All heavy atoms as a GROMACS GRO file, in nm:
protein
  415
    1MET      N    1  -2.039  -0.683   0.110
    1MET     CA    2  -1.981  -0.736  -0.004
    1MET      C    3  -1.960  -0.627  -0.121
    1MET      O    4  -1.875  -0.656  -0.208
    1MET     CB    5  -2.073  -0.848  -0.055
    1MET     CG    6  -2.060  -0.975   0.015
    1MET     SD    7  -1.881  -1.015   0.011
    1MET     CE    8  -1.891  -1.188   0.014
    2LYS      N    9  -2.032  -0.518  -0.117
    2LYS     CA   10  -1.994  -0.417  -0.218
    2LYS      C   11  -1.861  -0.370  -0.199
    2LYS      O   12  -1.799  -0.327  -0.296
    2LYS     CB   13  -2.107  -0.308  -0.204
    2LYS     CG   14  -2.240  -0.355  -0.243
    2LYS     CD   15  -2.339  -0.234  -0.240
    2LYS     CE   16  -2.477  -0.278  -0.288
    2LYS     NZ   17  -2.574  -0.170  -0.291
    3TRP      N   18  -1.814  -0.344  -0.074
    3TRP     CA   19  -1.674  -0.296  -0.053
    3TRP      C   20  -1.576  -0.383  -0.116
    3TRP      O   21  -1.476  -0.340  -0.172
    3TRP     CB   22  -1.655  -0.276   0.098
    3TRP     CG   23  -1.524  -0.227   0.127
    3TRP    CD1   24  -1.493  -0.086   0.136
    3TRP    CD2   25  -1.394  -0.288   0.150
    3TRP    NE1   26  -1.355  -0.075   0.166
    3TRP    CE2   27  -1.299  -0.191   0.167
    3TRP    CE3   28  -1.363  -0.425   0.146
    3TRP    CZ2   29  -1.172  -0.223   0.191
    3TRP    CZ3   30  -1.227  -0.448   0.178
    3TRP    CH2   31  -1.136  -0.356   0.197
    4LEU      N   32  -1.595  -0.509  -0.103
    4LEU     CA   33  -1.499  -0.611  -0.153
    4LEU      C   34  -1.499  -0.606  -0.309
    4LEU      O   35  -1.387  -0.611  -0.370
    4LEU     CB   36  -1.537  -0.750  -0.113
    4LEU     CG   37  -1.448  -0.862  -0.155
    4LEU    CD1   38  -1.312  -0.847  -0.088
    4LEU    CD2   39  -1.499  -0.993  -0.110
    5THR      N   40  -1.607  -0.596  -0.376
    5THR     CA   41  -1.606  -0.592  -0.522
    5THR      C   42  -1.548  -0.459  -0.570
    5THR      O   43  -1.474  -0.455  -0.671
    5THR     CB   44  -1.742  -0.590  -0.576
    5THR    OG1   45  -1.825  -0.504  -0.518
    5THR    CG2   46  -1.805  -0.739  -0.541
    6LYS      N   47  -1.553  -0.350  -0.493
    6LYS     CA   48  -1.495  -0.223  -0.532
    6LYS      C   49  -1.350  -0.213  -0.515
    6LYS      O   50  -1.274  -0.145  -0.582
    6LYS     CB   51  -1.555  -0.106  -0.458
    6LYS     CG   52  -1.702  -0.071  -0.487
    6LYS     CD   53  -1.752   0.041  -0.408
    6LYS     CE   54  -1.899   0.072  -0.446
    6LYS     NZ   55  -1.949   0.188  -0.365
    7ASN      N   56  -1.289  -0.292  -0.405
    7ASN     CA   57  -1.151  -0.266  -0.371
    7ASN      C   58  -1.081  -0.401  -0.391
    7ASN      O   59  -0.988  -0.428  -0.312
    7ASN     CB   60  -1.148  -0.225  -0.228
    7ASN     CG   61  -1.209  -0.086  -0.213
    7ASN    OD1   62  -1.181   0.001  -0.297
    7ASN    ND2   63  -1.283  -0.066  -0.107
    8LYS      N   64  -1.107  -0.468  -0.492
    8LYS     CA   65  -1.034  -0.596  -0.523
    8LYS      C   66  -0.884  -0.573  -0.548
    8LYS      O   67  -0.790  -0.646  -0.496
    8LYS     CB   68  -1.083  -0.672  -0.643
    8LYS     CG   69  -1.212  -0.748  -0.611
    8LYS     CD   70  -1.259  -0.824  -0.729
    8LYS     CE   71  -1.383  -0.903  -0.700
    8LYS     NZ   72  -1.443  -0.981  -0.809
    9ALA      N   73  -0.851  -0.465  -0.620
    9ALA     CA   74  -0.709  -0.437  -0.645
    9ALA      C   75  -0.627  -0.402  -0.519
    9ALA      O   76  -0.518  -0.454  -0.499
    9ALA     CB   77  -0.698  -0.322  -0.745
   10ILE      N   78  -0.687  -0.325  -0.430
   10ILE     CA   79  -0.617  -0.298  -0.306
   10ILE      C   80  -0.604  -0.414  -0.222
   10ILE      O   81  -0.498  -0.434  -0.161
   10ILE     CB   82  -0.710  -0.184  -0.226
   10ILE    CG1   83  -0.706  -0.055  -0.314
   10ILE    CG2   84  -0.649  -0.158  -0.094
   10ILE    CD1   85  -0.796   0.048  -0.251
   11LEU      N   86  -0.700  -0.500  -0.212
   11LEU     CA   87  -0.691  -0.623  -0.137
   11LEU      C   88  -0.589  -0.714  -0.194
   11LEU      O   89  -0.509  -0.777  -0.118
   11LEU     CB   90  -0.830  -0.692  -0.138
   11LEU     CG   91  -0.841  -0.816  -0.042
   11LEU    CD1   92  -0.821  -0.770   0.098
   11LEU    CD2   93  -0.982  -0.883  -0.060
   12PHE      N   94  -0.577  -0.724  -0.324
   12PHE     CA   95  -0.471  -0.804  -0.394
   12PHE      C   96  -0.337  -0.754  -0.361
   12PHE      O   97  -0.247  -0.836  -0.323
   12PHE     CB   98  -0.504  -0.806  -0.541
   12PHE     CG   99  -0.408  -0.888  -0.617
   12PHE    CD1  100  -0.416  -1.031  -0.609
   12PHE    CD2  101  -0.310  -0.831  -0.698
   12PHE    CE1  102  -0.322  -1.108  -0.680
   12PHE    CE2  103  -0.225  -0.908  -0.766
   12PHE     CZ  104  -0.229  -1.039  -0.756
   13VAL      N  105  -0.314  -0.626  -0.363
   13VAL     CA  106  -0.183  -0.574  -0.334
   13VAL      C  107  -0.145  -0.607  -0.191
   13VAL      O  108  -0.030  -0.635  -0.155
   13VAL     CB  109  -0.177  -0.423  -0.371
   13VAL    CG1  110  -0.058  -0.357  -0.314
   13VAL    CG2  111  -0.192  -0.398  -0.512
   14VAL      N  112  -0.244  -0.584  -0.098
   14VAL     CA  113  -0.222  -0.612   0.041
   14VAL      C  114  -0.175  -0.755   0.065
   14VAL      O  115  -0.084  -0.786   0.140
   14VAL     CB  116  -0.338  -0.569   0.129
   14VAL    CG1  117  -0.322  -0.620   0.274
   14VAL    CG2  118  -0.351  -0.416   0.128
   15MET      N  119  -0.250  -0.836  -0.005
   15MET     CA  120  -0.215  -0.986   0.018
   15MET      C  121  -0.077  -1.022  -0.036
   15MET      O  122  -0.005  -1.094   0.024
   15MET     CB  123  -0.323  -1.070  -0.057
   15MET     CG  124  -0.459  -1.058   0.010
   15MET     SD  125  -0.466  -1.139   0.177
   15MET     CE  126  -0.454  -1.306   0.122
   16ILE      N  127  -0.038  -0.959  -0.152
   16ILE     CA  128   0.092  -0.979  -0.204
   16ILE      C  129   0.204  -0.930  -0.108
   16ILE      O  130   0.303  -0.998  -0.088
   16ILE     CB  131   0.108  -0.913  -0.350
   16ILE    CG1  132   0.016  -0.977  -0.448
   16ILE    CG2  133   0.251  -0.915  -0.393
   16ILE    CD1  134   0.045  -1.130  -0.474
   17ILE      N  135   0.176  -0.819  -0.045
   17ILE     CA  136   0.277  -0.760   0.046
   17ILE      C  137   0.292  -0.854   0.164
   17ILE      O  138   0.400  -0.889   0.211
   17ILE     CB  139   0.239  -0.621   0.084
   17ILE    CG1  140   0.265  -0.530  -0.036
   17ILE    CG2  141   0.319  -0.569   0.205
   17ILE    CD1  142   0.202  -0.382  -0.017
   18ILE      N  143   0.184  -0.902   0.208
   18ILE     CA  144   0.180  -0.980   0.340
   18ILE      C  145   0.254  -1.115   0.300
   18ILE      O  146   0.337  -1.159   0.374
   18ILE     CB  147   0.041  -1.022   0.389
   18ILE    CG1  148  -0.020  -0.894   0.446
   18ILE    CG2  149   0.038  -1.133   0.478
   18ILE    CD1  150  -0.162  -0.905   0.481
   19ILE      N  151   0.236  -1.174   0.174
   19ILE     CA  152   0.302  -1.298   0.142
   19ILE      C  153   0.453  -1.279   0.125
   19ILE      O  154   0.530  -1.359   0.168
   19ILE     CB  155   0.242  -1.351   0.015
   19ILE    CG1  156   0.101  -1.408   0.046
   19ILE    CG2  157   0.325  -1.470  -0.042
   19ILE    CD1  158   0.020  -1.447  -0.070
   20PHE      N  159   0.485  -1.162   0.071
   20PHE     CA  160   0.629  -1.130   0.044
   20PHE      C  161   0.700  -1.109   0.184
   20PHE      O  162   0.812  -1.162   0.210
   20PHE     CB  163   0.644  -0.994  -0.036
   20PHE     CG  164   0.775  -0.953  -0.053
   20PHE    CD1  165   0.859  -1.028  -0.149
   20PHE    CD2  166   0.843  -0.851   0.006
   20PHE    CE1  167   0.990  -0.989  -0.172
   20PHE    CE2  168   0.968  -0.817  -0.023
   20PHE     CZ  169   1.039  -0.877  -0.114
   21VAL      N  170   0.643  -1.038   0.279
   21VAL     CA  171   0.701  -1.022   0.404
   21VAL      C  172   0.714  -1.157   0.487
   21VAL      O  173   0.814  -1.182   0.549
   21VAL     CB  174   0.625  -0.923   0.495
   21VAL    CG1  175   0.673  -0.915   0.635
   21VAL    CG2  176   0.634  -0.787   0.430
   22ALA      N  177   0.610  -1.240   0.471
   22ALA     CA  178   0.616  -1.366   0.539
   22ALA      C  179   0.731  -1.451   0.476
   22ALA      O  180   0.790  -1.523   0.554
   22ALA     CB  181   0.470  -1.441   0.518
   23GLY      N  182   0.744  -1.441   0.345
   23GLY     CA  183   0.858  -1.518   0.284
   23GLY      C  184   0.988  -1.478   0.340
   23GLY      O  185   1.087  -1.560   0.362
   24LEU      N  186   1.014  -1.338   0.345
   24LEU     CA  187   1.138  -1.293   0.401
   24LEU      C  188   1.160  -1.330   0.542
   24LEU      O  189   1.270  -1.367   0.585
   24LEU     CB  190   1.137  -1.137   0.381
   24LEU     CG  191   1.150  -1.082   0.245
   24LEU    CD1  192   1.149  -0.927   0.251
   24LEU    CD2  193   1.284  -1.123   0.186
   25LEU      N  194   1.060  -1.323   0.626
   25LEU     CA  195   1.070  -1.363   0.764
   25LEU      C  196   1.096  -1.511   0.782
   25LEU      O  197   1.176  -1.555   0.860
   25LEU     CB  198   0.949  -1.323   0.849
   25LEU     CG  199   0.921  -1.179   0.866
   25LEU    CD1  200   0.789  -1.157   0.930
   25LEU    CD2  201   1.037  -1.126   0.957
   26ASP      N  202   1.037  -1.591   0.687
   26ASP     CA  203   1.070  -1.739   0.686
   26ASP      C  204   1.215  -1.760   0.659
   26ASP      O  205   1.279  -1.842   0.722
   26ASP     CB  206   0.972  -1.807   0.582
   26ASP     CG  207   1.006  -1.953   0.585
   26ASP    OD1  208   0.960  -2.022   0.679
   26ASP    OD2  209   1.073  -2.007   0.495
   27ILE      N  210   1.268  -1.687   0.558
   27ILE     CA  211   1.412  -1.707   0.533
   27ILE      C  212   1.502  -1.658   0.638
   27ILE      O  213   1.602  -1.731   0.663
   27ILE     CB  214   1.438  -1.647   0.393
   27ILE    CG1  215   1.369  -1.717   0.279
   27ILE    CG2  216   1.591  -1.640   0.368
   27ILE    CD1  217   1.373  -1.645   0.154
   28LYS      N  218   1.464  -1.548   0.694
   28LYS     CA  219   1.547  -1.492   0.797
   28LYS      C  220   1.560  -1.576   0.922
   28LYS      O  221   1.663  -1.595   0.981
   28LYS     CB  222   1.499  -1.344   0.842
   28LYS     CG  223   1.580  -1.276   0.943
   28LYS     CD  224   1.531  -1.144   0.967
   28LYS     CE  225   1.585  -1.080   1.089
   28LYS     NZ  226   1.724  -1.042   1.079
   29TYR      N  227   1.443  -1.634   0.961
   29TYR     CA  228   1.438  -1.725   1.079
   29TYR      C  229   1.448  -1.864   1.047
   29TYR      O  230   1.422  -1.944   1.137
   29TYR     CB  231   1.314  -1.681   1.174
   29TYR     CG  232   1.324  -1.548   1.219
   29TYR    CD1  233   1.228  -1.450   1.171
   29TYR    CD2  234   1.420  -1.511   1.316
   29TYR    CE1  235   1.242  -1.319   1.218
   29TYR    CE2  236   1.418  -1.376   1.369
   29TYR     CZ  237   1.342  -1.291   1.318
   29TYR     OH  238   1.341  -1.160   1.364
   30LYS      N  239   1.484  -1.901   0.922
   30LYS     CA  240   1.507  -2.044   0.888
   30LYS      C  241   1.395  -2.134   0.908
   30LYS      O  242   1.397  -2.234   0.978
   30LYS     CB  243   1.636  -2.094   0.953
   30LYS     CG  244   1.762  -2.023   0.909
   30LYS     CD  245   1.882  -2.068   0.982
   30LYS     CE  246   2.006  -1.977   0.936
   30LYS     NZ  247   2.120  -2.014   1.006
   31GLY      N  248   1.281  -2.086   0.858
   31GLY     CA  249   1.155  -2.159   0.872
   31GLY      C  250   1.142  -2.282   0.776
   31GLY      O  251   1.238  -2.329   0.717
   32LEU      N  252   1.019  -2.315   0.756
   32LEU     CA  253   0.994  -2.443   0.673
   32LEU      C  254   1.033  -2.427   0.527
   32LEU      O  255   1.093  -2.516   0.462
   32LEU     CB  256   0.840  -2.473   0.684
   32LEU     CG  257   0.802  -2.601   0.609
   32LEU    CD1  258   0.866  -2.720   0.659
   32LEU    CD2  259   0.653  -2.612   0.612
   33PHE      N  260   1.009  -2.313   0.470
   33PHE     CA  261   1.041  -2.282   0.322
   33PHE      C  262   1.197  -2.283   0.310
   33PHE      O  263   1.247  -2.350   0.214
   33PHE     CB  264   0.977  -2.155   0.277
   33PHE     CG  265   1.027  -2.128   0.137
   33PHE    CD1  266   0.971  -2.192   0.021
   33PHE    CD2  267   1.114  -2.022   0.112
   33PHE    CE1  268   1.010  -2.158  -0.100
   33PHE    CE2  269   1.146  -1.982  -0.014
   33PHE     CZ  270   1.103  -2.058  -0.126
   34TYR      N  271   1.260  -2.230   0.405
   34TYR     CA  272   1.404  -2.227   0.402
   34TYR      C  273   1.467  -2.366   0.418
   34TYR      O  274   1.552  -2.400   0.341
   34TYR     CB  275   1.458  -2.138   0.524
   34TYR     CG  276   1.606  -2.133   0.531
   34TYR    CD1  277   1.679  -2.041   0.458
   34TYR    CD2  278   1.669  -2.221   0.618
   34TYR    CE1  279   1.820  -2.035   0.474
   34TYR    CE2  280   1.816  -2.213   0.631
   34TYR     CZ  281   1.880  -2.126   0.557
   34TYR     OH  282   2.016  -2.110   0.563
   35GLN      N  283   1.412  -2.450   0.497
   35GLN     CA  284   1.466  -2.580   0.518
   35GLN      C  285   1.441  -2.673   0.387
   35GLN      O  286   1.520  -2.758   0.374
   35GLN     CB  287   1.394  -2.648   0.635
   35GLN     CG  288   1.436  -2.585   0.760
   35GLN     CD  289   1.370  -2.635   0.889
   35GLN    OE1  290   1.293  -2.729   0.879
   35GLN    NE2  291   1.380  -2.566   0.996
   36VAL      N  292   1.350  -2.641   0.311
   36VAL     CA  293   1.319  -2.721   0.187
   36VAL      C  294   1.416  -2.681   0.071
   36VAL      O  295   1.443  -2.769  -0.019
   36VAL     CB  296   1.175  -2.692   0.136
   36VAL    CG1  297   1.148  -2.768   0.013
   36VAL    CG2  298   1.077  -2.748   0.238
   37LEU      N  299   1.482  -2.558   0.087
   37LEU     CA  300   1.573  -2.527  -0.023
   37LEU      C  301   1.705  -2.609  -0.019
   37LEU      O  302   1.747  -2.662   0.081
   37LEU     CB  303   1.609  -2.376   0.005
   37LEU     CG  304   1.499  -2.276  -0.016
   37LEU    CD1  305   1.542  -2.136   0.025
   37LEU    CD2  306   1.451  -2.271  -0.160
   38PRO      N  307   1.769  -2.619  -0.129
   38PRO     CA  308   1.897  -2.692  -0.143
   38PRO      C  309   2.005  -2.624  -0.055
   38PRO      O  310   1.991  -2.506  -0.025
   38PRO     CB  311   1.935  -2.687  -0.287
   38PRO     CG  312   1.810  -2.653  -0.356
   38PRO     CD  313   1.723  -2.575  -0.266
   39ASP      N  314   2.102  -2.694  -0.011
   39ASP     CA  315   2.206  -2.648   0.078
   39ASP      C  316   2.284  -2.529   0.018
   39ASP      O  317   2.322  -2.436   0.093
   39ASP     CB  318   2.303  -2.754   0.110
   39ASP     CG  319   2.243  -2.871   0.194
   39ASP    OD1  320   2.140  -2.830   0.270
   39ASP    OD2  321   2.299  -2.980   0.203
   40SER      N  322   2.308  -2.537  -0.109
   40SER     CA  323   2.382  -2.427  -0.167
   40SER      C  324   2.307  -2.295  -0.157
   40SER      O  325   2.363  -2.185  -0.122
   40SER     CB  326   2.409  -2.459  -0.316
   40SER     OG  327   2.295  -2.466  -0.391
   41ILE      N  328   2.183  -2.291  -0.171
   41ILE     CA  329   2.091  -2.176  -0.164
   41ILE      C  330   2.082  -2.130  -0.017
   41ILE      O  331   2.088  -2.008   0.016
   41ILE     CB  332   1.957  -2.197  -0.234
   41ILE    CG1  333   1.975  -2.216  -0.378
   41ILE    CG2  334   1.865  -2.080  -0.211
   41ILE    CD1  335   1.849  -2.256  -0.456
   42GLN      N  336   2.070  -2.238   0.071
   42GLN     CA  337   2.063  -2.201   0.218
   42GLN      C  338   2.189  -2.126   0.260
   42GLN      O  339   2.185  -2.025   0.327
   42GLN     CB  340   2.050  -2.326   0.295
   42GLN     CG  341   1.906  -2.380   0.290
   42GLN     CD  342   1.898  -2.500   0.380
   42GLN    OE1  343   1.989  -2.539   0.444
   42GLN    NE2  344   1.781  -2.569   0.371
   43SER      N  345   2.306  -2.170   0.216
   43SER     CA  346   2.432  -2.103   0.257
   43SER      C  347   2.438  -1.969   0.190
   43SER      O  348   2.489  -1.872   0.266
   43SER     CB  349   2.553  -2.191   0.215
   43SER     OG  350   2.562  -2.198   0.077
   44TYR      N  351   2.401  -1.939   0.072
   44TYR     CA  352   2.391  -1.807   0.021
   44TYR      C  353   2.304  -1.722   0.090
   44TYR      O  354   2.337  -1.604   0.124
   44TYR     CB  355   2.350  -1.821  -0.138
   44TYR     CG  356   2.333  -1.687  -0.205
   44TYR    CD1  357   2.440  -1.609  -0.239
   44TYR    CD2  358   2.216  -1.632  -0.208
   44TYR    CE1  359   2.430  -1.484  -0.294
   44TYR    CE2  360   2.195  -1.504  -0.283
   44TYR     CZ  361   2.303  -1.431  -0.318
   44TYR     OH  362   2.283  -1.316  -0.372
   45LEU      N  363   2.185  -1.769   0.112
   45LEU     CA  364   2.088  -1.677   0.185
   45LEU      C  365   2.132  -1.649   0.334
   45LEU      O  366   2.114  -1.545   0.388
   45LEU     CB  367   1.951  -1.750   0.204
   45LEU     CG  368   1.877  -1.752   0.060
   45LEU    CD1  369   1.755  -1.837   0.074
   45LEU    CD2  370   1.843  -1.615   0.012
   46ALA      N  371   2.200  -1.751   0.400
   46ALA     CA  372   2.250  -1.731   0.534
   46ALA      C  373   2.361  -1.618   0.537
   46ALA      O  374   2.364  -1.537   0.615
   46ALA     CB  375   2.314  -1.853   0.587
   47ASN      N  376   2.448  -1.624   0.432
   47ASN     CA  377   2.547  -1.521   0.414
   47ASN      C  378   2.479  -1.375   0.384
   47ASN      O  379   2.532  -1.283   0.426
   47ASN     CB  380   2.654  -1.559   0.313
   47ASN     CG  381   2.736  -1.669   0.360
   47ASN    OD1  382   2.751  -1.696   0.474
   47ASN    ND2  383   2.792  -1.740   0.256
   48PHE      N  384   2.381  -1.379   0.307
   48PHE     CA  385   2.318  -1.260   0.266
   48PHE      C  386   2.251  -1.188   0.382
   48PHE      O  387   2.254  -1.065   0.394
   48PHE     CB  388   2.210  -1.286   0.156
   48PHE     CG  389   2.141  -1.174   0.087
   48PHE    CD1  390   2.211  -1.093   0.010
   48PHE    CD2  391   2.014  -1.141   0.129
   48PHE    CE1  392   2.154  -0.966  -0.045
   48PHE    CE2  393   1.955  -1.026   0.068
   48PHE     CZ  394   2.023  -0.940  -0.012
   49PHE      N  395   2.186  -1.261   0.468
   49PHE     CA  396   2.106  -1.208   0.577
   49PHE      C  397   2.192  -1.176   0.698
   49PHE      O  398   2.143  -1.125   0.804
   49PHE     CB  399   1.994  -1.287   0.623
   49PHE     CG  400   1.875  -1.268   0.526
   49PHE    CD1  401   1.840  -1.358   0.415
   49PHE    CD2  402   1.791  -1.162   0.535
   49PHE    CE1  403   1.735  -1.333   0.338
   49PHE    CE2  404   1.686  -1.124   0.457
   49PHE     CZ  405   1.654  -1.233   0.352
   50HIS      N  406   2.316  -1.230   0.709
   50HIS     CA  407   2.408  -1.198   0.820
   50HIS      C  408   2.495  -1.089   0.785
   50HIS      O  409   2.520  -0.995   0.744
   50HIS     CB  410   2.488  -1.327   0.863
   50HIS     CG  411   2.411  -1.404   0.940
   50HIS    ND1  412   2.344  -1.523   0.893
   50HIS    CD2  413   2.392  -1.411   1.082
   50HIS    CE1  414   2.283  -1.586   0.998
   50HIS    NE2  415   2.304  -1.514   1.116
   0.00000   0.00000   0.00000
């Protein structure tokens, strides 16, 4: 537990990066988050990633 208290900032940055990459992959492969978005945003993102 001492390691966790010393490296909270590093752990926080790693978690943010993982969430960001997961969001990009969700949009790229049209996952659940992508399907919840309005149609206009979906079409913009589909054009952006193709």
